[in-house]
C-alpha positions as CSV (number, residue, x, y, z in Angstrom):
1,M,4.5,72.5,132.9
2,S,4.1,75.8,134.5
3,Q,5.3,79.1,133.8
4,N,8.2,78.8,135.7
5,S,9.1,75.3,135.3
6,P,12.2,74.5,133.6
7,M,10.2,73.6,130.5
8,S,8.7,76.9,130.1
9,P,10.7,80.0,128.1
10,N,11.4,81.2,131.7
11,G,13.4,78.3,132.9
12,L,15.8,78.7,130.0
13,S,18.7,80.0,132.1
14,G,21.4,81.9,130.3
15,V,19.6,81.4,126.9
16,N,19.3,84.8,125.1
17,L,15.6,84.6,124.5
18,R,15.3,87.8,122.7
19,G,16.6,87.3,119.1
20,A,14.0,87.0,116.1
21,V,13.3,85.0,113.7
22,D,10.0,85.8,111.8
23,L,7.7,82.9,112.7
24,S,5.1,84.8,110.7
25,A,6.9,83.6,107.3
26,L,5.6,80.1,108.1
27,K,2.0,81.3,106.7
28,N,3.6,83.0,103.5
29,R,5.7,79.8,103.0
30,A,2.7,77.9,102.7
31,A,1.9,79.2,99.5
32,A,5.4,79.2,98.0
33,P,7.5,76.1,99.1
34,A,11.0,76.8,99.1
35,P,12.9,75.7,96.0
36,G,14.1,72.1,96.2
37,A,12.2,71.1,99.2
38,S,11.6,67.5,99.6
39,A,8.7,66.0,98.9
40,N,7.8,65.6,103.0
41,A,9.1,69.1,103.3
42,S,6.4,71.1,105.2
43,P,5.8,74.8,104.9
44,Y,4.7,75.2,108.5
45,A,8.4,73.7,109.8
46,V,10.9,76.1,110.7
47,D,14.7,75.7,112.3
48,V,14.9,76.9,115.9
49,N,17.8,78.0,117.8
50,E,18.6,79.4,121.3
51,A,18.1,83.1,119.8
52,S,14.5,82.4,118.1
53,F,13.3,79.9,120.9
54,Q,11.3,82.5,122.7
55,E,9.4,83.5,119.5
56,F,8.7,79.8,118.7
57,V,7.2,79.5,122.4
58,Q,4.8,82.5,121.3
59,L,3.6,80.7,118.2
60,S,2.0,78.3,120.7
61,Q,-0.5,81.0,121.5
62,Q,-2.1,81.0,118.1
63,V,-1.3,76.9,117.3
64,P,0.0,73.9,119.1
65,V,3.8,74.0,118.4
66,V,5.9,70.7,117.7
67,A,9.4,70.8,119.1
68,A,11.6,68.1,117.5
69,M,14.8,67.8,118.8
70,G,17.6,65.9,117.4
71,S,21.2,65.9,116.2
72,G,22.6,66.1,112.6
73,R,24.6,62.8,113.9
74,S,21.8,60.9,114.4
75,Q,20.1,59.3,111.2
76,Q,16.6,58.3,113.5
77,S,16.7,62.3,114.1
78,A,16.8,62.6,110.6
79,N,14.0,60.1,109.9
80,V,11.7,61.2,112.6
81,T,12.0,64.9,111.3
82,A,11.2,63.9,108.1
83,M,8.2,62.2,108.8
84,L,7.3,64.8,111.4
85,E,7.2,67.2,108.8
86,K,5.4,64.9,106.3
87,V,2.0,64.6,109.3
88,V,2.5,68.4,110.0
89,N,2.0,69.2,106.6
90,E,-1.2,67.2,106.4
91,F,-2.9,68.9,109.2
92,G,-2.8,72.1,107.0
93,G,-1.6,74.6,109.3
94,Q,-3.1,73.7,112.4
95,L,0.4,72.5,113.7
96,A,3.8,74.4,113.6
97,L,7.3,72.0,113.4
98,G,10.2,73.4,115.2
99,R,13.4,71.7,114.1
100,I,16.0,71.8,116.9
101,D,19.6,70.7,116.6
102,V,20.8,69.8,120.2
103,D,24.3,70.1,119.2
104,S,24.2,73.7,118.3
105,S,21.5,74.5,120.9
106,P,22.2,72.7,124.2
107,Q,20.8,75.2,126.5
108,I,17.3,74.3,125.0
109,A,17.8,70.6,125.2
110,Q,18.8,71.1,128.9
111,A,15.9,72.9,129.8
112,F,13.9,70.3,128.4
113,G,16.1,67.5,130.3
114,V,16.9,65.8,126.6
115,T,18.7,62.6,127.4
116,A,18.2,61.0,124.0
117,V,17.2,62.2,120.5
118,P,15.4,62.1,118.9
119,T,13.0,63.7,121.6
120,V,9.4,65.5,120.7
121,V,7.3,67.7,122.9
122,A,4.8,70.2,122.1
123,L,3.7,73.5,123.4
124,I,0.5,75.0,124.0
125,K,0.4,78.5,125.3
126,G,3.6,78.1,126.2
127,Q,3.2,74.9,128.5
128,P,5.0,71.5,127.6
129,V,2.5,68.5,126.3
130,P,4.5,65.3,126.4
131,M,4.8,63.7,123.4
132,F,7.6,60.8,122.8
133,E,11.1,59.8,122.4
134,G,12.2,57.9,119.3
135,E,10.6,56.6,116.2
136,L,7.1,55.9,116.1
137,P,4.8,54.8,113.2
138,E,3.2,57.8,111.3
139,E,-0.2,56.7,112.2
140,Q,0.3,56.8,116.0
141,V,2.1,60.1,115.6
142,K,-1.3,61.4,114.0
143,E,-3.4,60.0,116.7
144,F,-1.2,61.8,119.3
145,F,-1.4,65.1,117.1
146,N,-5.5,64.8,116.7
147,E,-5.2,64.4,120.6
148,L,-2.9,67.8,120.7
149,L,-5.6,69.6,118.9
150,K,-8.1,68.5,121.2
151,V,-6.3,69.7,124.1
152,A,-5.4,72.9,122.7
153,A,-8.9,73.6,121.5
154,S,-9.9,72.7,125.0
155,N,-7.5,76.0,126.0
156,G,-8.9,78.5,123.5
157,V,-5.8,77.6,120.6
158,T,-7.8,77.6,117.5
159,G,-5.6,79.1,115.0
160,N,-4.3,78.1,111.9
161,L,-1.5,79.0,109.4
162,G,-2.4,79.3,106.2
163,G,-4.6,75.7,105.9
164,A,-7.7,75.2,103.7
165,Q,-9.8,75.9,106.8
166,D,-10.7,79.4,108.1
167,P,-10.4,79.4,111.8
168,A,-12.5,82.2,112.2
169,A,-15.5,80.5,110.8
170,V,-15.0,77.9,113.5
171,P,-16.8,79.1,116.7
172,E,-14.7,78.4,119.8
173,P,-16.5,75.5,122.1
174,Q,-18.4,76.9,125.1
175,L,-16.7,75.3,128.3
176,P,-18.8,74.7,131.4
177,P,-18.3,77.9,133.6
178,L,-16.1,76.5,136.2
179,H,-13.6,75.0,133.4
180,Q,-13.9,78.5,131.7
181,A,-12.7,80.1,135.1
182,A,-9.7,77.4,135.6
183,R,-8.7,78.2,131.8
184,D,-9.0,81.8,132.6
185,A,-6.8,81.3,135.7
186,I,-4.4,79.4,133.9
187,E,-3.9,82.2,131.2
188,A,-3.5,84.7,134.3
189,G,-0.8,82.4,135.8
190,D,-3.2,81.4,139.0
191,L,-2.8,77.9,139.2
192,E,-4.2,77.6,142.5
193,T,-7.6,79.5,141.7
194,A,-7.2,76.8,138.3
195,Q,-7.2,73.7,140.6
196,S,-9.7,75.4,143.0
197,S,-12.4,75.6,140.0
198,Y,-11.6,72.0,138.8
199,E,-12.3,70.8,142.1
200,K,-15.7,72.5,142.5
201,A,-16.5,71.0,139.1
202,L,-15.7,67.6,140.2
203,A,-17.3,67.7,143.2
204,E,-20.7,68.8,141.4
205,K,-20.1,66.2,138.7
206,P,-17.8,63.4,139.8
207,N,-17.8,61.5,136.5
208,D,-16.7,65.0,134.6
209,S,-13.7,63.3,132.7
210,D,-12.3,66.7,131.5
211,A,-12.3,68.3,134.7
212,K,-10.0,65.2,136.2
213,I,-7.6,65.5,133.3
214,G,-7.1,69.4,133.9
215,L,-7.1,68.7,137.6
216,A,-4.3,66.3,137.1
217,Q,-2.3,68.7,134.6
218,V,-2.9,71.8,136.8
219,Q,-1.6,69.6,139.8
220,L,1.5,68.8,137.5
221,M,2.2,72.3,136.6
222,R,1.8,73.3,140.3
223,R,4.3,70.9,141.5
224,T,6.6,71.4,138.9
225,A,6.5,75.1,139.2
226,G,10.1,76.8,140.6
227,I,11.9,73.5,139.4
228,D,15.0,75.3,137.7
229,V,17.7,73.3,135.8
230,V,19.9,73.4,138.6
231,A,17.3,71.9,141.0
232,A,16.1,69.4,138.3
233,E,19.5,68.2,138.4
234,E,19.8,67.8,142.0
235,L,16.8,66.1,142.4
236,R,17.9,63.4,139.5
237,T,20.8,62.8,141.8
238,R,19.1,62.2,144.7
239,A,16.8,59.7,143.0
240,A,19.6,58.1,141.6
241,S,21.6,57.6,144.9
242,D,18.9,56.8,147.3
243,Q,16.2,54.4,145.6
244,D,14.3,54.9,149.0
245,D,13.8,58.7,148.4
246,L,10.3,58.7,147.9
247,E,10.2,62.8,147.3
248,A,13.2,62.5,144.6
249,A,11.1,59.4,142.7
250,L,8.1,61.6,142.5
251,A,9.8,64.8,141.5
252,V,11.9,63.1,138.8
253,A,8.9,61.4,137.4
254,D,7.0,64.9,137.2
255,L,10.0,66.5,135.3
256,D,10.3,63.4,133.1
257,A,6.8,63.7,132.1
258,T,6.5,67.3,131.3
259,G,9.8,66.9,129.3
260,G,8.1,64.3,127.3
261,H,10.2,61.2,128.8
262,V,6.5,59.5,129.6
263,E,8.0,55.7,129.4
264,D,10.9,56.9,132.1
265,A,8.3,58.7,134.2
266,L,5.8,55.8,134.4
267,A,8.5,53.2,134.7
268,R,10.2,55.1,137.6
269,L,7.0,54.7,139.5
270,V,6.2,51.2,138.6
271,K,9.4,50.3,140.0
272,F,9.1,52.0,143.1
273,I,5.7,50.8,143.9
274,A,7.2,47.1,143.1
275,T,10.4,47.6,145.4
276,H,8.7,49.0,148.4
277,F,5.9,47.8,150.7
278,G,5.5,50.5,153.4
279,P,3.3,53.7,153.7
280,E,5.4,55.5,151.0
281,R,3.9,53.0,148.2
282,E,0.6,54.4,148.2
283,P,1.8,58.2,147.3
284,A,3.4,56.8,144.4
285,R,0.5,54.7,143.3
286,I,-1.5,57.8,143.1
287,R,1.2,59.9,141.6
288,L,1.1,57.2,139.0
289,L,-2.6,57.6,138.3
290,E,-2.3,61.3,137.7
291,L,0.1,61.1,135.5
292,Y,-1.9,58.4,133.7
293,D,-4.5,61.0,133.5
294,V,-2.3,63.7,132.3
295,V,-0.9,61.6,129.4
296,G,-4.5,59.9,128.5
297,I,-5.9,56.9,129.4
298,S,-6.1,55.5,125.6
299,D,-2.2,56.2,125.4
300,P,-0.7,52.4,124.5
301,R,2.3,53.7,127.1
302,V,-0.4,54.2,129.5
303,S,-1.7,51.1,128.6
304,A,1.6,48.9,128.9
305,S,2.1,51.0,132.6
306,R,-0.9,49.7,133.8
307,Q,-0.1,46.1,133.0
308,A,3.3,46.6,134.8
309,L,1.5,48.0,137.5
310,A,-0.7,45.1,137.9
311,R,1.9,43.1,138.1
312,A,3.9,45.1,140.7
313,L,0.8,45.0,143.1
314,F,-0.5,41.6,142.5
């Protein structure tokens, strides 16, 4: 989730990101839907490819953007995209949806570590936010998007692409000084200072759940910083060939989490804990708890993983 991670625009090795598709047209399309659009079609959805991906990422400075990666050969991809268009439309410009065909844009899929379609990942200020793979009920997706907007608001992303609500009329919530310092540091790319600010906030107020979540997110961003596509593949090979390689297991879990493969990330660590009984078990447990904070303790995937962890431990 860092600016140099394989999930960030700078990590798309070999992809020409300088092409332009006018994504500002999204707002204009809200007033004039395309002729023949389906009932679920959203004026806030756009096709994204390797040439236009950079501009799509830049849009995440204004509103959270949702990248739906699928394939024209997959009916499930079409189902999920149609559902996402409908849901995004209901949010009235608070979100944007990018439809990405992994067959024609394989380097984007590779950068996100996509291993199955459909895969959905969100971006806030260019940073990936884990979402989901496969199909989910519409109501659960709406819950995810509501949480996504809360995370976006806490990071100052409160724009609107043309919905009924005027974002300029909604004052940005005031953050506690240390939280603001952390956010400013993240924007400046200074993750070390951001981590220090959250740690100070927790030292002052140990029950500060927002600081705890922020710290877990920044730590994940720092751990994945600088891991390019080649390094990520090497780590995955190590983890697959040596089930006792703690470092590789932790790193691949981080990469899975940042790429939206949340179930895989959590399951990997639970399995490691269940099959190891030496000193390496505790670091895996601690990392798992940190990922719970990143994903959200109310997330059903975390609830399921907690049950599996309890079985592994007891």
